[in-house]
Biopython code that builds the backbone (N, CA, C, O; Angstrom):
import numpy as np
from Bio.PDB.StructureBuilder import StructureBuilder

atoms = [
    (1, "MET", "N", (92.542, -50.068, 24.076)),
    (1, "MET", "CA", (91.559, -49.392, 24.906)),
    (1, "MET", "C", (92.180, -48.105, 25.452)),
    (1, "MET", "O", (93.273, -48.125, 26.018)),
    (2, "ASP", "N", (91.481, -47.002, 25.280)),
    (2, "ASP", "CA", (91.932, -45.726, 25.820)),
    (2, "ASP", "C", (91.711, -45.692, 27.330)),
    (2, "ASP", "O", (90.683, -46.158, 27.822)),
    (3, "LEU", "N", (92.674, -45.141, 28.059)),
    (3, "LEU", "CA", (92.518, -44.984, 29.505)),
    (3, "LEU", "C", (91.972, -43.617, 29.863)),
    (3, "LEU", "O", (91.366, -43.437, 30.919)),
    (4, "VAL", "N", (92.190, -42.655, 28.980)),
    (4, "VAL", "CA", (91.701, -41.295, 29.188)),
    (4, "VAL", "C", (91.077, -40.833, 27.881)),
    (4, "VAL", "O", (91.629, -41.052, 26.802)),
    (5, "TYR", "N", (89.934, -40.199, 27.991)),
    (5, "TYR", "CA", (89.217, -39.707, 26.821)),
    (5, "TYR", "C", (89.324, -38.203, 26.735)),
    (5, "TYR", "O", (89.168, -37.509, 27.740)),
    (6, "GLU", "N", (89.588, -37.691, 25.548)),
    (6, "GLU", "CA", (89.537, -36.245, 25.323)),
    (6, "GLU", "C", (88.088, -35.877, 25.034)),
    (6, "GLU", "O", (87.427, -36.507, 24.209)),
    (7, "LEU", "N", (87.604, -34.849, 25.723)),
    (7, "LEU", "CA", (86.199, -34.451, 25.600)),
    (7, "LEU", "C", (86.086, -33.046, 25.028)),
    (7, "LEU", "O", (86.935, -32.188, 25.272)),
    (8, "GLN", "N", (85.041, -32.833, 24.277)),
    (8, "GLN", "CA", (84.661, -31.481, 23.882)),
    (8, "GLN", "C", (84.032, -30.820, 25.104)),
    (8, "GLN", "O", (83.606, -31.513, 26.027)),
    (9, "SER", "N", (83.971, -29.506, 25.122)),
    (9, "SER", "CA", (83.433, -28.809, 26.297)),
    (9, "SER", "C", (81.995, -29.230, 26.603)),
    (9, "SER", "O", (81.628, -29.349, 27.772)),
    (10, "GLN", "N", (81.177, -29.456, 25.575)),
    (10, "GLN", "CA", (79.789, -29.855, 25.824)),
    (10, "GLN", "C", (79.717, -31.273, 26.389)),
    (10, "GLN", "O", (78.814, -31.574, 27.169)),
    (11, "GLN", "N", (80.642, -32.145, 26.013)),
    (11, "GLN", "CA", (80.682, -33.492, 26.581)),
    (11, "GLN", "C", (81.109, -33.440, 28.050)),
    (11, "GLN", "O", (80.532, -34.128, 28.892)),
    (12, "ALA", "N", (82.113, -32.628, 28.351)),
    (12, "ALA", "CA", (82.548, -32.460, 29.740)),
    (12, "ALA", "C", (81.402, -31.903, 30.577)),
    (12, "ALA", "O", (81.175, -32.350, 31.701)),
    (13, "ALA", "N", (80.679, -30.927, 30.027)),
    (13, "ALA", "CA", (79.555, -30.338, 30.747)),
    (13, "ALA", "C", (78.475, -31.376, 31.020)),
    (13, "ALA", "O", (77.948, -31.434, 32.131)),
    (14, "SER", "N", (78.136, -32.193, 30.035)),
    (14, "SER", "CA", (77.115, -33.227, 30.208)),
    (14, "SER", "C", (77.516, -34.224, 31.291)),
    (14, "SER", "O", (76.702, -34.596, 32.136)),
    (15, "LEU", "N", (78.764, -34.650, 31.259)),
    (15, "LEU", "CA", (79.269, -35.609, 32.246)),
    (15, "LEU", "C", (79.219, -35.026, 33.652)),
    (15, "LEU", "O", (78.810, -35.705, 34.594)),
    (16, "LEU", "N", (79.636, -33.764, 33.799)),
    (16, "LEU", "CA", (79.658, -33.134, 35.118)),
    (16, "LEU", "C", (78.262, -32.828, 35.640)),
    (16, "LEU", "O", (77.988, -33.045, 36.820)),
    (17, "VAL", "N", (77.377, -32.330, 34.787)),
    (17, "VAL", "CA", (76.000, -32.067, 35.220)),
    (17, "VAL", "C", (75.365, -33.356, 35.718)),
    (17, "VAL", "O", (74.702, -33.370, 36.754)),
    (18, "ASP", "N", (75.568, -34.422, 34.986)),
    (18, "ASP", "CA", (75.012, -35.720, 35.370)),
    (18, "ASP", "C", (75.533, -36.156, 36.737)),
    (18, "ASP", "O", (74.760, -36.618, 37.576)),
    (19, "ALA", "N", (76.837, -36.012, 36.966)),
    (19, "ALA", "CA", (77.439, -36.441, 38.237)),
    (19, "ALA", "C", (77.000, -35.577, 39.413)),
    (19, "ALA", "O", (76.823, -36.086, 40.520)),
    (20, "LEU", "N", (76.822, -34.287, 39.190)),
    (20, "LEU", "CA", (76.411, -33.389, 40.273)),
    (20, "LEU", "C", (74.910, -33.483, 40.571)),
    (20, "LEU", "O", (74.486, -33.300, 41.712)),
    (21, "HIS", "N", (74.124, -33.764, 39.554)),
    (21, "HIS", "CA", (72.672, -33.752, 39.701)),
    (21, "HIS", "C", (72.112, -35.005, 40.378)),
    (21, "HIS", "O", (71.280, -34.897, 41.278)),
    (22, "ARG", "N", (72.549, -36.170, 39.965)),
    (22, "ARG", "CA", (71.874, -37.389, 40.400)),
    (22, "ARG", "C", (72.868, -38.500, 40.706)),
    (22, "ARG", "O", (73.874, -38.655, 40.013)),
    (23, "SER", "N", (72.583, -39.259, 41.735)),
    (23, "SER", "CA", (73.404, -40.405, 42.123)),
    (23, "SER", "C", (73.421, -41.447, 41.004)),
    (23, "SER", "O", (72.382, -41.771, 40.428)),
    (24, "ARG", "N", (74.587, -41.956, 40.712)),
    (24, "ARG", "CA", (74.681, -43.028, 39.716)),
    (24, "ARG", "C", (74.250, -44.356, 40.315)),
    (24, "ARG", "O", (73.707, -45.206, 39.610)),
    (25, "ALA", "N", (74.486, -44.544, 41.605)),
    (25, "ALA", "CA", (74.178, -45.816, 42.251)),
    (25, "ALA", "C", (72.683, -45.976, 42.516)),
    (25, "ALA", "O", (72.128, -47.055, 42.307)),
    (26, "TYR", "N", (72.031, -44.908, 42.977)),
    (26, "TYR", "CA", (70.635, -45.037, 43.416)),
    (26, "TYR", "C", (69.681, -44.068, 42.740)),
    (26, "TYR", "O", (68.483, -44.094, 43.021)),
    (27, "SER", "N", (70.177, -43.226, 41.867)),
    (27, "SER", "CA", (69.373, -42.258, 41.114)),
    (27, "SER", "C", (68.665, -41.225, 41.978)),
    (27, "SER", "O", (67.713, -40.599, 41.512)),
    (28, "HIS", "N", (69.101, -41.023, 43.234)),
    (28, "HIS", "CA", (68.494, -39.938, 44.005)),
    (28, "HIS", "C", (69.211, -38.627, 43.652)),
    (28, "HIS", "O", (70.356, -38.630, 43.199)),
    (29, "GLU", "N", (68.522, -37.527, 43.868)),
    (29, "GLU", "CA", (69.038, -36.221, 43.480)),
    (29, "GLU", "C", (70.028, -35.688, 44.514)),
    (29, "GLU", "O", (69.732, -35.648, 45.708)),
    (30, "PHE", "N", (71.209, -35.279, 44.040)),
    (30, "PHE", "CA", (72.176, -34.589, 44.891)),
    (30, "PHE", "C", (71.867, -33.098, 44.945)),
    (30, "PHE", "O", (71.865, -32.491, 46.016)),
    (31, "MET", "N", (71.607, -32.520, 43.783)),
    (31, "MET", "CA", (71.276, -31.096, 43.702)),
    (31, "MET", "C", (70.349, -30.889, 42.514)),
    (31, "MET", "O", (70.346, -31.687, 41.577)),
    (32, "PRO", "N", (69.567, -29.820, 42.552)),
    (32, "PRO", "CA", (68.659, -29.547, 41.435)),
    (32, "PRO", "C", (69.435, -29.396, 40.122)),
    (32, "PRO", "O", (70.561, -28.898, 40.111)),
    (33, "ILE", "N", (68.830, -29.825, 39.037)),
    (33, "ILE", "CA", (69.490, -29.782, 37.725)),
    (33, "ILE", "C", (69.916, -28.372, 37.352)),
    (33, "ILE", "O", (70.982, -28.188, 36.764)),
    (34, "ALA", "N", (69.109, -27.377, 37.680)),
    (34, "ALA", "CA", (69.457, -25.986, 37.341)),
    (34, "ALA", "C", (70.727, -25.544, 38.076)),
    (34, "ALA", "O", (71.572, -24.856, 37.504)),
    (35, "GLU", "N", (70.854, -25.939, 39.330)),
    (35, "GLU", "CA", (72.049, -25.595, 40.098)),
    (35, "GLU", "C", (73.283, -26.313, 39.540)),
    (35, "GLU", "O", (74.353, -25.714, 39.429)),
    (36, "ALA", "N", (73.136, -27.582, 39.194)),
    (36, "ALA", "CA", (74.241, -28.338, 38.605)),
    (36, "ALA", "C", (74.676, -27.703, 37.288)),
    (36, "ALA", "O", (75.872, -27.549, 37.040)),
    (37, "ARG", "N", (73.720, -27.336, 36.447)),
    (37, "ARG", "CA", (74.050, -26.700, 35.160)),
    (37, "ARG", "C", (74.764, -25.369, 35.361)),
    (37, "ARG", "O", (75.701, -25.053, 34.628)),
    (38, "ALA", "N", (74.328, -24.588, 36.347)),
    (38, "ALA", "CA", (74.961, -23.292, 36.609)),
    (38, "ALA", "C", (76.405, -23.469, 37.091)),
    (38, "ALA", "O", (77.302, -22.762, 36.633)),
    (39, "LEU", "N", (76.627, -24.399, 38.002)),
    (39, "LEU", "CA", (77.988, -24.655, 38.493)),
    (39, "LEU", "C", (78.904, -25.134, 37.373)),
    (39, "LEU", "O", (80.046, -24.688, 37.259)),
    (40, "VAL", "N", (78.405, -26.028, 36.565)),
    (40, "VAL", "CA", (79.206, -26.563, 35.463)),
    (40, "VAL", "C", (79.466, -25.483, 34.414)),
    (40, "VAL", "O", (80.569, -25.407, 33.872)),
    (41, "ALA", "N", (78.482, -24.660, 34.123)),
    (41, "ALA", "CA", (78.681, -23.570, 33.165)),
    (41, "ALA", "C", (79.787, -22.626, 33.640)),
    (41, "ALA", "O", (80.594, -22.158, 32.836)),
    (42, "ASP", "N", (79.825, -22.347, 34.942)),
    (42, "ASP", "CA", (80.889, -21.508, 35.498)),
    (42, "ASP", "C", (82.253, -22.173, 35.354)),
    (42, "ASP", "O", (83.236, -21.514, 35.015)),
    (43, "PHE", "N", (82.312, -23.479, 35.611)),
    (43, "PHE", "CA", (83.562, -24.226, 35.486)),
    (43, "PHE", "C", (84.071, -24.207, 34.044)),
    (43, "PHE", "O", (85.253, -23.960, 33.800)),
    (44, "ILE", "N", (83.175, -24.470, 33.094)),
    (44, "ILE", "CA", (83.546, -24.493, 31.677)),
    (44, "ILE", "C", (83.973, -23.094, 31.216)),
    (44, "ILE", "O", (84.960, -22.949, 30.496)),
    (45, "ALA", "N", (83.232, -22.078, 31.629)),
    (45, "ALA", "CA", (83.573, -20.694, 31.242)),
    (45, "ALA", "C", (84.919, -20.274, 31.812)),
    (45, "ALA", "O", (85.697, -19.597, 31.140)),
    (46, "ALA", "N", (85.197, -20.672, 33.050)),
    (46, "ALA", "CA", (86.469, -20.312, 33.687)),
    (46, "ALA", "C", (87.655, -20.965, 32.983)),
    (46, "ALA", "O", (88.773, -20.452, 33.041)),
    (47, "ALA", "N", (87.415, -22.084, 32.324)),
    (47, "ALA", "CA", (88.491, -22.767, 31.604)),
    (47, "ALA", "C", (88.983, -21.935, 30.434)),
    (47, "ALA", "O", (90.146, -22.028, 30.040)),
    (48, "GLY", "N", (88.103, -21.131, 29.887)),
    (48, "GLY", "CA", (88.478, -20.242, 28.792)),
    (48, "GLY", "C", (88.394, -20.909, 27.432)),
    (48, "GLY", "O", (88.312, -22.133, 27.321)),
    (49, "PRO", "N", (88.416, -20.075, 26.396)),
    (49, "PRO", "CA", (88.358, -20.615, 25.036)),
    (49, "PRO", "C", (89.620, -21.429, 24.749)),
    (49, "PRO", "O", (90.717, -21.081, 25.186)),
    (50, "GLY", "N", (89.441, -22.493, 24.025)),
    (50, "GLY", "CA", (90.572, -23.335, 23.672)),
    (50, "GLY", "C", (90.962, -24.352, 24.724)),
    (50, "GLY", "O", (91.926, -25.095, 24.539)),
    (51, "ALA", "N", (90.228, -24.397, 25.830)),
    (51, "ALA", "CA", (90.531, -25.378, 26.877)),
    (51, "ALA", "C", (90.271, -26.786, 26.349)),
    (51, "ALA", "O", (89.389, -27.006, 25.519)),
    (52, "VAL", "N", (91.051, -27.718, 26.845)),
    (52, "VAL", "CA", (90.889, -29.119, 26.484)),
    (52, "VAL", "C", (90.507, -29.879, 27.749)),
    (52, "VAL", "O", (91.072, -29.637, 28.816)),
    (53, "PHE", "N", (89.554, -30.793, 27.635)),
    (53, "PHE", "CA", (89.051, -31.559, 28.773)),
    (53, "PHE", "C", (89.368, -33.032, 28.570)),
    (53, "PHE", "O", (89.306, -33.548, 27.454)),
    (54, "TYR", "N", (89.709, -33.699, 29.666)),
    (54, "TYR", "CA", (90.004, -35.127, 29.642)),
    (54, "TYR", "C", (89.240, -35.791, 30.780)),
    (54, "TYR", "O", (88.967, -35.163, 31.803)),
    (55, "SER", "N", (88.896, -37.064, 30.596)),
    (55, "SER", "CA", (88.216, -37.803, 31.651)),
    (55, "SER", "C", (88.519, -39.284, 31.534)),
    (55, "SER", "O", (88.843, -39.785, 30.457)),
    (56, "THR", "N", (88.412, -39.973, 32.650)),
    (56, "THR", "CA", (88.492, -41.430, 32.630)),
    (56, "THR", "C", (87.117, -42.030, 32.356)),
    (56, "THR", "O", (86.987, -43.246, 32.222)),
    (57, "ASN", "N", (86.100, -41.194, 32.273)),
    (57, "ASN", "CA", (84.734, -41.629, 31.973)),
    (57, "ASN", "C", (84.421, -41.295, 30.522)),
    (57, "ASN", "O", (84.875, -40.278, 29.998)),
    (58, "ARG", "N", (83.655, -42.145, 29.888)),
    (58, "ARG", "CA", (83.136, -41.799, 28.570)),
    (58, "ARG", "C", (82.032, -40.776, 28.766)),
    (58, "ARG", "O", (81.388, -40.744, 29.815)),
    (59, "ALA", "N", (81.814, -39.955, 27.776)),
    (59, "ALA", "CA", (80.780, -38.927, 27.896)),
    (59, "ALA", "C", (79.822, -39.001, 26.714)),
    (59, "ALA", "O", (80.227, -39.239, 25.576)),
    (60, "ALA", "N", (78.555, -38.794, 27.008)),
    (60, "ALA", "CA", (77.518, -38.736, 25.988)),
    (60, "ALA", "C", (77.013, -37.300, 25.904)),
    (60, "ALA", "O", (77.329, -36.468, 26.754)),
    (61, "GLU", "N", (76.245, -37.026, 24.894)),
    (61, "GLU", "CA", (75.722, -35.679, 24.709)),
    (61, "GLU", "C", (74.578, -35.366, 25.668)),
    (61, "GLU", "O", (74.331, -34.201, 25.981)),
    (62, "GLU", "N", (73.886, -36.391, 26.130)),
    (62, "GLU", "CA", (72.722, -36.186, 26.990)),
    (62, "GLU", "C", (72.990, -36.672, 28.412)),
    (62, "GLU", "O", (73.565, -37.745, 28.594)),
    (63, "PRO", "N", (72.580, -35.896, 29.427)),
    (63, "PRO", "CA", (72.692, -36.385, 30.799)),
    (63, "PRO", "C", (71.959, -37.724, 30.965)),
    (63, "PRO", "O", (71.005, -38.007, 30.240)),
    (64, "ARG", "N", (72.400, -38.522, 31.900)),
    (64, "ARG", "CA", (71.894, -39.850, 32.245)),
    (64, "ARG", "C", (72.222, -40.872, 31.165)),
    (64, "ARG", "O", (71.921, -42.052, 31.341)),
    (65, "ALA", "N", (72.829, -40.462, 30.052)),
    (65, "ALA", "CA", (73.272, -41.423, 29.043)),
    (65, "ALA", "C", (74.768, -41.673, 29.200)),
    (65, "ALA", "O", (75.343, -42.478, 28.467)),
    (66, "ASN", "N", (75.404, -40.986, 30.152)),
    (66, "ASN", "CA", (76.836, -41.125, 30.332)),
    (66, "ASN", "C", (77.183, -42.481, 30.924)),
    (66, "ASN", "O", (76.486, -43.002, 31.795)),
    (67, "ASP", "N", (78.267, -43.029, 30.431)),
    (67, "ASP", "CA", (78.759, -44.304, 30.932)),
    (67, "ASP", "C", (79.361, -44.063, 32.311)),
    (67, "ASP", "O", (80.297, -43.275, 32.452)),
    (68, "CYS", "N", (78.836, -44.729, 33.319)),
    (68, "CYS", "CA", (79.293, -44.473, 34.687)),
    (68, "CYS", "C", (80.561, -45.236, 35.028)),
    (68, "CYS", "O", (81.136, -45.008, 36.092)),
    (69, "ALA", "N", (81.010, -46.120, 34.175)),
    (69, "ALA", "CA", (82.197, -46.903, 34.490)),
    (69, "ALA", "C", (83.459, -46.121, 34.159)),
    (69, "ALA", "O", (83.635, -45.656, 33.033)),
    (70, "SER", "N", (84.320, -45.981, 35.133)),
    (70, "SER", "CA", (85.616, -45.362, 34.908)),
    (70, "SER", "C", (86.586, -46.434, 34.448)),
    (70, "SER", "O", (86.549, -47.565, 34.932)),
    (71, "ILE", "N", (87.437, -46.083, 33.529)),
    (71, "ILE", "CA", (88.461, -47.005, 33.060)),
    (71, "ILE", "C", (89.601, -47.050, 34.073)),
    (71, "ILE", "O", (90.138, -48.119, 34.363)),
    (72, "VAL", "N", (89.961, -45.910, 34.599)),
    (72, "VAL", "CA", (91.000, -45.806, 35.625)),
    (72, "VAL", "C", (90.311, -45.342, 36.896)),
    (72, "VAL", "O", (89.622, -44.322, 36.887)),
    (73, "VAL", "N", (90.483, -46.063, 37.972)),
    (73, "VAL", "CA", (89.851, -45.697, 39.233)),
    (73, "VAL", "C", (90.920, -45.151, 40.165)),
    (73, "VAL", "O", (91.895, -45.836, 40.475)),
    (74, "LEU", "N", (90.732, -43.904, 40.614)),
    (74, "LEU", "CA", (91.708, -43.253, 41.479)),
    (74, "LEU", "C", (91.369, -43.361, 42.957)),
    (74, "LEU", "O", (92.239, -43.190, 43.811)),
    (75, "THR", "N", (90.115, -43.643, 43.260)),
    (75, "THR", "CA", (89.676, -43.694, 44.654)),
    (75, "THR", "C", (89.063, -45.056, 44.944)),
    (75, "THR", "O", (89.002, -45.916, 44.065)),
    (76, "GLU", "N", (88.619, -45.245, 46.150)),
    (76, "GLU", "CA", (87.923, -46.476, 46.517)),
    (76, "GLU", "C", (86.409, -46.278, 46.520)),
    (76, "GLU", "O", (85.680, -47.105, 47.067)),
    (77, "SER", "N", (85.934, -45.205, 45.923)),
    (77, "SER", "CA", (84.506, -44.907, 45.875)),
    (77, "SER", "C", (83.766, -45.863, 44.949)),
    (77, "SER", "O", (84.352, -46.464, 44.050)),
    (78, "VAL", "N", (82.468, -45.987, 45.191)),
    (78, "VAL", "CA", (81.625, -46.825, 44.344)),
    (78, "VAL", "C", (81.637, -46.285, 42.914)),
    (78, "VAL", "O", (81.815, -47.045, 41.962)),
    (79, "PHE", "N", (81.450, -44.996, 42.767)),
    (79, "PHE", "CA", (81.502, -44.331, 41.471)),
    (79, "PHE", "C", (82.349, -43.077, 41.609)),
    (79, "PHE", "O", (82.366, -42.433, 42.658)),
    (80, "GLU", "N", (83.046, -42.744, 40.544)),
    (80, "GLU", "CA", (83.777, -41.485, 40.523)),
    (80, "GLU", "C", (83.699, -40.888, 39.131)),
    (80, "GLU", "O", (83.638, -41.600, 38.128)),
    (81, "THR", "N", (83.701, -39.580, 39.096)),
    (81, "THR", "CA", (83.747, -38.846, 37.845)),
    (81, "THR", "C", (84.939, -37.924, 37.934)),
    (81, "THR", "O", (85.065, -37.147, 38.881)),
    (82, "ILE", "N", (85.811, -38.009, 36.953)),
    (82, "ILE", "CA", (87.023, -37.205, 36.937)),
    (82, "ILE", "C", (87.046, -36.411, 35.642)),
    (82, "ILE", "O", (86.892, -36.974, 34.558)),
    (83, "VAL", "N", (87.239, -35.106, 35.757)),
    (83, "VAL", "CA", (87.443, -34.269, 34.583)),
    (83, "VAL", "C", (88.661, -33.407, 34.849)),
    (83, "VAL", "O", (88.735, -32.698, 35.852)),
    (84, "TYR", "N", (89.616, -33.481, 33.933)),
    (84, "TYR", "CA", (90.834, -32.685, 33.998)),
    (84, "TYR", "C", (90.763, -31.668, 32.878)),
    (84, "TYR", "O", (90.528, -32.024, 31.723)),
    (85, "CYS", "N", (90.961, -30.436, 33.205)),
    (85, "CYS", "CA", (90.844, -29.353, 32.238)),
    (85, "CYS", "C", (92.194, -28.659, 32.085)),
    (85, "CYS", "O", (92.826, -28.297, 33.077)),
    (86, "VAL", "N", (92.627, -28.478, 30.864)),
    (86, "VAL", "CA", (93.847, -27.732, 30.574)),
    (86, "VAL", "C", (93.428, -26.507, 29.774)),
    (86, "VAL", "O", (93.071, -26.601, 28.599)),
    (87, "GLY", "N", (93.480, -25.355, 30.439)),
    (87, "GLY", "CA", (93.123, -24.098, 29.803)),
    (87, "GLY", "C", (94.357, -23.345, 29.347)),
    (87, "GLY", "O", (95.476, -23.805, 29.574)),
    (88, "PRO", "N", (94.178, -22.202, 28.711)),
    (88, "PRO", "CA", (95.311, -21.438, 28.207)),
    (88, "PRO", "C", (96.217, -20.881, 29.310)),
    (88, "PRO", "O", (97.404, -20.659, 29.070)),
    (89, "ALA", "N", (95.686, -20.655, 30.498)),
    (89, "ALA", "CA", (96.485, -20.046, 31.562)),
    (89, "ALA", "C", (96.630, -20.926, 32.800)),
    (89, "ALA", "O", (97.515, -20.692, 33.623)),
    (90, "GLU", "N", (95.768, -21.939, 32.939)),
    (90, "GLU", "CA", (95.824, -22.783, 34.128)),
    (90, "GLU", "C", (95.136, -24.115, 33.870)),
    (90, "GLU", "O", (94.483, -24.304, 32.845)),
    (91, "ALA", "N", (95.294, -25.033, 34.816)),
    (91, "ALA", "CA", (94.670, -26.348, 34.717)),
    (91, "ALA", "C", (93.839, -26.595, 35.969)),
    (91, "ALA", "O", (94.078, -25.995, 37.018)),
    (92, "ALA", "N", (92.858, -27.490, 35.843)),
    (92, "ALA", "CA", (92.007, -27.824, 36.989)),
    (92, "ALA", "C", (91.646, -29.306, 36.925)),
    (92, "ALA", "O", (91.511, -29.884, 35.846)),
    (93, "LEU", "N", (91.496, -29.899, 38.090)),
    (93, "LEU", "CA", (91.052, -31.282, 38.201)),
    (93, "LEU", "C", (89.806, -31.291, 39.072)),
    (93, "LEU", "O", (89.827, -30.802, 40.201)),
    (94, "LEU", "N", (88.731, -31.844, 38.549)),
    (94, "LEU", "CA", (87.491, -31.959, 39.307)),
    (94, "LEU", "C", (87.221, -33.441, 39.515)),
    (94, "LEU", "O", (87.078, -34.196, 38.553)),
    (95, "LEU", "N", (87.153, -33.851, 40.776)),
    (95, "LEU", "CA", (86.925, -35.248, 41.148)),
    (95, "LEU", "C", (85.659, -35.311, 41.986)),
    (95, "LEU", "O", (85.581, -34.696, 43.050)),
    (96, "ILE", "N", (84.676, -36.048, 41.511)),
    (96, "ILE", "CA", (83.415, -36.232, 42.221)),
    (96, "ILE", "C", (83.326, -37.711, 42.569)),
    (96, "ILE", "O", (83.356, -38.566, 41.684)),
    (97, "THR", "N", (83.217, -38.010, 43.859)),
    (97, "THR", "CA", (83.125, -39.404, 44.285)),
    (97, "THR", "C", (81.777, -39.665, 44.926)),
    (97, "THR", "O", (81.148, -38.765, 45.483)),
    (98, "GLU", "N", (81.344, -40.917, 44.837)),
    (98, "GLU", "CA", (80.061, -41.312, 45.412)),
    (98, "GLU", "C", (80.230, -42.667, 46.084)),
    (98, "GLU", "O", (80.730, -43.614, 45.478)),
    (99, "ASP", "N", (79.817, -42.749, 47.319)),
    (99, "ASP", "CA", (79.888, -43.994, 48.068)),
    (99, "ASP", "C", (78.497, -44.440, 48.485)),
    (99, "ASP", "O", (77.540, -43.668, 48.417)),
    (100, "ASP", "N", (78.392, -45.682, 48.914)),
    (100, "ASP", "CA", (77.121, -46.193, 49.433)),
    (100, "ASP", "C", (76.776, -45.508, 50.716)),
    (100, "ASP", "O", (75.740, -45.801, 51.313)),
]
sb = StructureBuilder()
sb.init_structure("model")
sb.init_model(0)
sb.init_chain("A")
sb.init_seg("    ")
for serial, (resi, resn, name, xyz) in enumerate(atoms, 1):
    if name == "N":
        sb.init_residue(resn, " ", resi, " ")
    sb.init_atom(name, np.array(xyz, "f"), 0.0, 1.0, " ", f" {name:<3s}", serial, name[0])
structure = sb.get_structure()
């Protein structure tokens, strides 16, 4: 069993848009889908060409189809989404947590 998954940029984007847009626990909206897509597009673009993305979450091509279960849990939150990005000049870690 893999503990960390390597993601393509579109998979990372789908996972992040899903986490920013809607609660995994209760399906209520955190932010409008357009705003989530814009923020994620900026994050992916800032990573630069050739960036590699990793996550403890599996990612699907379509929002709301993403597996919400993390293999490795870093926090005590009900749900968490972790994406680690390694770009040509820098790295970034994005951690989104959700509690009851």
